[in-house]
C-alpha positions, -999 to 999 in steps of 0.1 A, spaced: -126 637 -438 -133 616 -469 -166 618 -487 -173 591 -512 -206 573 -518 -186 543 -531 -177 534 -496 -213 531 -487 -216 507 -516 -189 486 -499 -210 484 -467 -239 471 -487 -217 446 -506 -201 435 -473 -235 428 -459 -244 409 -490 -213 388 -487 -221 377 -452 -257 370 -461 -246 349 -491 -222 329 -469 -250 322 -443 -270 301 -467 -304 314 -457 -325 341 -440 -350 366 -451 -345 397 -473 -331 401 -508 -310 374 -525 -274 382 -520 -247 378 -547 -213 365 -536 -187 392 -543 -159 387 -567 -128 379 -546 -97 381 -568 -66 364 -554 -37 389 -557 -8 381 -579 26 375 -564 43 407 -553 10 425 -547 7 418 -510 15 438 -480 3 437 -444 -12 460 -418 -13 460 -380 -49 471 -374 -63 483 -341 -101 484 -338 -120 504 -312 -151 488 -298 -178 503 -276 -178 495 -239 -207 495 -215 -230 474 -237 -262 455 -226 -286 431 -243 -323 435 -247 -341 406 -230 -357 380 -253 -349 400 -284 -349 380 -316 -341 399 -348 -358 390 -381 -332 390 -408 -356 402 -434 -363 434 -415 -327 443 -405 -309 472 -421 -272 469 -428 -245 475 -417 -246 470 -379 -234 481 -345 -201 479 -328 -209 449 -306 -180 434 -286 -201 403 -283 -195 395 -320 -176 365 -331 -156 373 -362 -140 399 -383 -136 400 -421 -109 423 -437 -113 431 -474 -90 449 -498 -113 466 -522 -105 481 -556 -135 502 -566 -123 506 -602 -121 468 -609 -150 450 -626 -175 428 -608 -204 433 -584 -180 438 -555 -143 440 -566 -126 425 -535 -89 418 -541 -83 398 -510 -103 386 -480 -91 374 -446 -110 364 -415 -101 367 -378 -116 360 -344 -130 388 -323 -113 391 -289 -116 427 -275 -94 437 -247 -107 452 -214 -100 487 -229 -124 480 -258 -97 475 -284 -84 446 -305 -52 446 -325 -47 424 -355 -10 420 -363 1 416 -399 -33 414 -415 -27 407 -452 -38 433 -476 -37 432 -514 -23 461 -534 -44 473 -563 -32 467 -598 -25 505 -602 -19 533 -578 -43 553 -599 -71 530 -587 -93 541 -558 -90 513 -532 -94 509 -494 -94 483 -467 -129 475 -453 -135 458 -419 -167 439 -412 -178 425 -378 -203 396 -377 -218 374 -350 -221 336 -349 -254 338 -369 -237 358 -397 -255 390 -389 -233 420 -398 -228 441 -367 -205 468 -378 -182 481 -406 -153 504 -408 -130 517 -435 -93 526 -438 -77 544 -468 -41 532 -469 -13 556 -478 -1 553 -513 21 537 -523 26 508 -500 57 487 -506 49 450 -512 61 428 -484 61 456 -458 37 462 -428 19 495 -422 1 506 -390 -29 529 -393 -44 549 -365 -71 530 -345 -102 524 -366 -136 531 -352 -164 508 -365 -197 526 -372 -232 515 -363 -263 516 -384 -288 502 -359 -315 476 -363 -338 497 -341 -344 522 -314 -354 515 -278 -359 535 -246 -350 530 -209 -352 550 -176 -346 526 -148 -309 530 -136 -307 492 -136 -318 491 -173 -345 466 -164 -371 485 -184 -351 487 -217 -378 485 -244 -375 482 -282 -399 505 -300 -419 499 -332 -404 513 -363 -436 522 -380 -461 548 -369 -489 531 -349 -525 532 -361 -545 560 -345 -571 534 -334 -545 511 -319 -541 509 -281 -508 527 -274 -480 508 -258 -470 534 -232 -436 539 -217 -440 554 -182 -419 584 -172 -414 581 -135 -386 596 -114 -359 593 -140 -356 607 -175 -364 584 -205 -333 578 -226 -334 566 -262 -308 542 -275 -300 524 -308 -296 486 -307 -280 461 -332 -290 428 -348 -282 410 -315 -304 434 -295 -272 448 -280 -270 485 -270 -249 509 -250 -258 529 -219 -232 555 -228 -258 581 -234 -237 610 -221 -212 606 -250 -213 631 -279 -233 622 -310 -215 595 -329 -188 589 -302 -176 553 -303 -194 547 -336 -229 548 -320 -256 572 -333 -277 591 -308 -315 589 -315 -330 623 -321 -365 635 -313 -380 645 -346 -417 648 -338 -440 649 -308 -477 654 -302 -499 655 -271 -529 632 -268 -551 663 -266 -539 677 -299 -560 662 -328 -551 670 -364 -516 680 -355 -524 711 -335 -501 719 -306 -511 703 -273 -503 709 -237 -482 678 -227 -446 680 -241 -413 662 -238 -383 683 -230 -346 673 -231 -325 673 -200 -289 685 -199 -275 650 -199 -295 638 -230 -326 623 -214 -363 633 -218 -388 642 -192 -425 650 -197 -442 683 -189 -478 670 -185 -509 691 -185 -536 690 -159 -553 660 -175 -520 642 -176 -524 636 -213 -498 613 -228 -473 622 -256 -466 605 -289 -429 608 -299 -410 598 -330 -372 592 -327 -348 586 -356 -311 579 -360 -290 592 -388 -259 580 -406 -228 590 -387 -202 572 -408 -179 600 -420 -168 580 -450 -200 580 -470 -208 616 -461 -246 612 -460 -255 626 -426 -292 631 -435 -298 595 -442 -322 579 -417 -310 546 -404 -337 537 -378 -371 548 -365 -388 544 -332 -423 554 -320 -433 556 -283 -463 568 -264 -452 583 -231 -475 583 -201 -474 600 -168 -466 581 -136 -458 598 -103 -427 589 -83 
C-alpha cells in the first residue's frame, strides 16, 4: 500500500481543474493546471478497467451548492465523463500534468468500464515520481470520484500496459440516514451541530434500524450498507458522539443508540422516551494518501421514538 501525501494534492488539483473548466460556481477561485504536451517518443498506452459502485439511489430534490462541497467525490455510475491525467510530481507548476485525455462514462451491468489504449505520457526521467490519475465528473462539472494508478517502471514507449481494476474512492458531500426498506425516508443531515435552542429535526426510529450513508455531489448514495468499511470506494459513516435529551451538560443519559449486527442503529429509549442527539462522521478511505483520520463529512441527527 502506497502512502504519499502528494497524491492527495493531485485530488485537490484535479478538482480545481474541473472547477476551472466549468466557468463558474461557488468556492475558491481555481487555477488551471499546467498540462504539458509530451514530446515524441514519450507516449505509451494503458487498458484501464474502473470499478463502480452498484445499488445506488438518488436523494429526492437534492441540489448541491458548489461552494459547500468538499472534493473529491463519490463513485457515481450516473456520472458523464472521465479525465485521465499523467502526473509528474517533480515537474514545476501548480499541477504538473504531462497529458490529459477525456472519455465518456458507460459502466457495464457488472459495475465496470474498460478504457482501451488510454494514452499516457511517460515522465522525463524514471527517477521522477509520477502516476496516472482518474477523475469522474458529472454533466455539471462536479467531481464525483478520483482514483490513482502507479504504473510499473519503466514502460516502453509505444506499448500498452494493463493494470489491475482500479477502484475510485469517495469523499462525500454529506451524510444521510434511512430506515424504510423502500428508501423513501432517505434524509440528508445537517453538517453543523444544531443550536441547543433550535427545534430538532427528528428522524423516527420505527420497526427498522436507522442506517447512515454517505452521498455525493449529485445526492447519489448506495444502499450497500452490509459491505465492509471502504468496500467499493464508499466510506461507512461512524457514530462518534451521542447524548440523550435528558442529559444536560454532557452527563450520560438513559436513551442510547446501539448498533445492530448488520450495521444499522436502533434506539434503547428510557421510560420518558427521550430522544437522542447523534453525530456521524466519515473518514478518508483512500489508501493512496494514507490519512485515515481525516474527517471527510459530518452529519447530525435527532432520533425520536415511534412505535411499530
